[in-house]
N, C-alpha and C positions, 0 to 999 in steps of 0.2 A: 538611455535608461538601463539600469542594471538588469540584466536578463534574469537574475535570480528572483526578482520580485516583479511580477507583471502588473499592468495597470489595474487598479481596483484592489490590489492586495495591500494589507497593512504594511507600513514601512517598518524597517527594522528598528527596534529600540536599542539604546546604548547598552552594550554588553550582550546583545543578542546577535548571533551570527545567522545570516540567511542561508538556506540550502543552496548548494552549488550544483545545479542540475544541468548536465550537458544534453542536448537534444540529438537523438540518434537520427541518422539519415541514410538508411540502406539504399544502395543503388546497384545497377547492373545485375538485376536479380534473375534467377532461373526459376520458372514456374514448375512446381512439382505437385503430384497428386498425393492424397493421403496414403495410398498403398505403398508409397516409396519411403515412408517414415518408419523407423524402427527404434527399439530400445538400444541404449548405449552406442548410438551413432552420432556423428558430427554432421550438422547441416549448415553450410556456409552460403550466404548470399542467396537464399531461397525465398520464393513467394508461394505461400499456401493460402488459398482463398476458398471460403464457403465449404469447408470440409467438415464432415461429421467424424470426429475422432473418439466417439464414445467407446469405452471399454478398451481402447488402444493401450498397449504397454510401451510407454516412452521413457521409462525410468532410466536415469543416467545419461540422457541424450543432451547434446549441446546444439543450441540454435544461435548462430553468430551472424550479425548483419542481415537479419531476416525481416520480412514483412508478413505477419500472420493476421489474416483478415477474416472475420465472420466465422470463427471456428466454434464448433459445438464440442464441449469437453465433458461430456457426461461420464463420470467415473473413469476418466482417462488417468492413467497412472504416470505421474510426472516426478515422483520422489527422486531427489538428488539431481534433477536436471539443471542445466545452466542456460540462461538467456543473456546474451551479450550484444549490446549496440543494436537492438531490434525494436520494432514497433508492433504492438498487439492491439488490434482494433475490433470492437463489436463482438467480443467473445461471450459465449453463453455456457454456463456451467452450473447445473443444479448442485453438484458436488465436485469441488476442485481438490484433487489429492496432490499437493505440491509441497510436502514437507521437505525441509533441508535442501531447498532449491537455492540457486544463486541468480540474482537479477542485477545486472550492471549496465548502466547507461541504457535505460529502457523507458519507453513511453507506452502506457496502457490507456487506451481511450474507450470510454463507454462500456465498461465491463458489466455484465449481468450475471452475477454469481450468487448462488445460494449459500451453501457452507463452503468457505474457502479455507482450506487447511494449509497454511504457510508457516507453521511453527518451525523453530530452529532454522529459519532461512536467513539469507544474507541479501540485503537490498542496499545498493549504492548507486547514487545518481539516478533516481527513479521518479517518474511523474505519473500519477494516476488521475485521469480527468473524467469527470462525469460518471454516469452509470449508477447502478444500485447493487449493493452487496448486503445480503442478510446477515452474515456472520463472517467477519474477517479475523482469523486466528493467526496472529503473529507472535504468539507467546514464545519467549526465549530467543527471538530473532535479533539480529544486529542491523540497525537502520542508520545509514549515513547519507545525508543529502537527499532527502525524500520529500516530495510534495504530493499531497492528496487534495484535490480541489474539486468543488462542485459535486461531491459524491454523497449519496444517501447510504448510510451504513447502520443496520439495525443494532449490531453489537461489534465493537472493536476491542479485541483482546490484545493489549500491549503488556501483559504481565511478564515480568522478568526480562523485558527487552533492554537492550542498550541502544539508545537513540541519540544521535548527534545531528544537529541542523536538520530538523524535521518541521514541516509546516502543514497544518490542517486548515485549508482555506475554504470558507463558504460551504462547509460540509454540514449535513444534518445527521447527527449520531444519536442513537437511542442510549445505549450503555457503553461507557468507556471504562475498561479495566486497566489500571496501571499498577496493580499490586506488585511490589518488589521491583519496579522499573528503575532504571538509571537513565535520567534524561539530562541532556545538555542542549541549550538553545532549541527548545521545542515550542513552537508558536501555535497556540490554540485559539488565538483571537479570530473573530469573525465566524467561528463555527458554533453550533448549538448542541447541547447535550441534555438528555433527560435524566441521566444518572451517571455518577462516577464512583467506581469501586476502587479501593486501595488509595485513599487520598494521600497517604504518606509518599506514594510514588510520584506525586506531582512535583516534587522538588526538582527545580531545573526547567520547569515549564513557564510560559508567560501567558497570562490571561488578561482580559480587559475589565473595566469597572463593572459593566453590566453582568459579565460572567461571575464576578466576585459576589455580586448581590444575589444572583441565583444560587450560588454555592454556599451562601452564608449558613443556611440551615444544616447542610452536610458537614461543614467545618465545625459548627456548634455541637452537633451530635458526636463528632469524633473526639472533641475535647470534653464532652460531658457537660456542656453548658446548656441551661434551659433558657429558651427565648420566649417571652410572653408579650 
């Protein structure tokens, strides 16, 4: 089976390219405590578990081939940090300050995030699985080969993004904002939305028949058509 589409995921349509997501596999890790982490430092092949990093300043740091488990990220400053070939599991963040971060070959499992500020970020070969995010702000970011699956998201801001080969799979999303977005091979099938803002930004996305029926009223309003 093509690893890009797991069992139960909608199969690619003609002309739709599936995300090409590599799975990180960090090994031979050294366990370190939270106190050993600092801003603008490089952390390679590290294991950090059950640490409270609230109020830590980790701006500009690099985490490469790391396993980060059960971290509390309350107002942790991560602006400009880089996450490479790493796994992040069961993280909790009432406020995630991660603007202009880089995420490459990353798996994020079961995040519990309140307001996640990832605007102007770069995501490449990223999989987010499960969890609940109240507000995921990716405005102005570049997304390449990204899968978000089985996740509940209150508001997903994709305004002004450039997204290529992205799939939202079995997600429950309240509001999706695609204002000014540039989308190519973005698969929205199997996910549900209560509201979509910036309908013009959907160009380049693929939806299914049931989603089209649900969106008919929104499309009519956009065109100034009255449906009775």
